[in-house]
C-alpha positions in Angstrom: 92.9 -152.0 -99.7 89.3 -151.1 -100.6 86.7 -151.4 -97.8 84.7 -153.9 -99.9 87.8 -156.1 -100.6 88.8 -156.1 -97.0 85.3 -157.1 -95.8 85.0 -159.7 -98.6 88.3 -161.3 -97.4 87.0 -161.7 -93.8 83.3 -162.4 -94.5 84.1 -165.0 -97.2 81.7 -167.8 -96.6 79.9 -169.3 -99.7 76.4 -170.4 -100.3 77.3 -174.0 -99.6 78.3 -173.0 -96.0 74.8 -172.4 -95.0 71.8 -174.8 -94.3 69.4 -172.7 -96.5 69.4 -169.8 -99.0 67.6 -167.5 -96.5 70.7 -167.9 -94.1 73.0 -167.1 -97.0 71.0 -164.1 -98.1 71.0 -162.8 -94.5 74.8 -163.2 -94.3 75.2 -161.2 -97.6 72.9 -158.5 -96.3 74.9 -158.3 -93.0 78.1 -158.1 -95.1 76.6 -155.1 -97.2 75.4 -153.4 -94.1 79.0 -153.5 -92.7 80.4 -152.1 -96.0 77.9 -149.4 -96.0 78.6 -148.4 -92.4 82.3 -148.2 -93.0 82.0 -146.3 -96.3 79.5 -143.7 -94.8 81.3 -143.5 -91.4 78.3 -144.9 -89.4 79.2 -146.3 -86.0 82.6 -147.2 -87.3 84.2 -148.0 -83.8 81.3 -150.6 -83.1 81.4 -152.0 -86.6 85.2 -152.5 -86.4 84.9 -154.1 -83.0 82.3 -156.6 -84.4 84.6 -157.3 -87.5 87.5 -158.2 -85.1 85.2 -160.4 -83.0 83.9 -162.2 -86.1 87.4 -162.6 -87.5 88.7 -164.2 -84.2 85.6 -166.5 -83.9 86.0 -167.7 -87.6 89.7 -167.5 -88.3 90.0 -171.1 -89.4 87.2 -171.0 -91.9 88.4 -167.6 -93.2 91.8 -169.0 -93.9 90.4 -172.2 -95.5 88.1 -170.1 -97.8 91.0 -167.7 -98.7 93.1 -170.8 -99.6 90.3 -172.3 -101.6 89.9 -169.0 -103.5 93.6 -168.7 -104.2 93.6 -172.3 -105.5 90.5 -171.5 -107.8 92.3 -168.4 -109.2 95.4 -170.4 -109.9 93.5 -173.2 -111.6 91.6 -170.6 -113.7 94.8 -168.9 -114.7 96.1 -172.2 -115.9 92.9 -173.1 -117.7 92.2 -176.0 -115.5 88.8 -177.2 -114.7 87.4 -177.5 -111.2 88.5 -180.6 -109.3 86.1 -183.4 -109.2 85.1 -184.9 -105.9 
């Protein structure tokens, strides 16, 4: 699995999960910093430790977002529109 795909599956929050756009953009920047560090081999031990801590702290939301993404892919493959709420 590619580094970016692995990190995107863990750091999978969406814009709507944040109170403001600035917080979301900071989250995206943090995610890119993590990918960069892993690709370039910068402080990998510490970065991996932080990833594991984030994963433990956010496991419920990570699982929910992965399920939502899978459902969206399924619906797209079937040519269905987004559900209305």
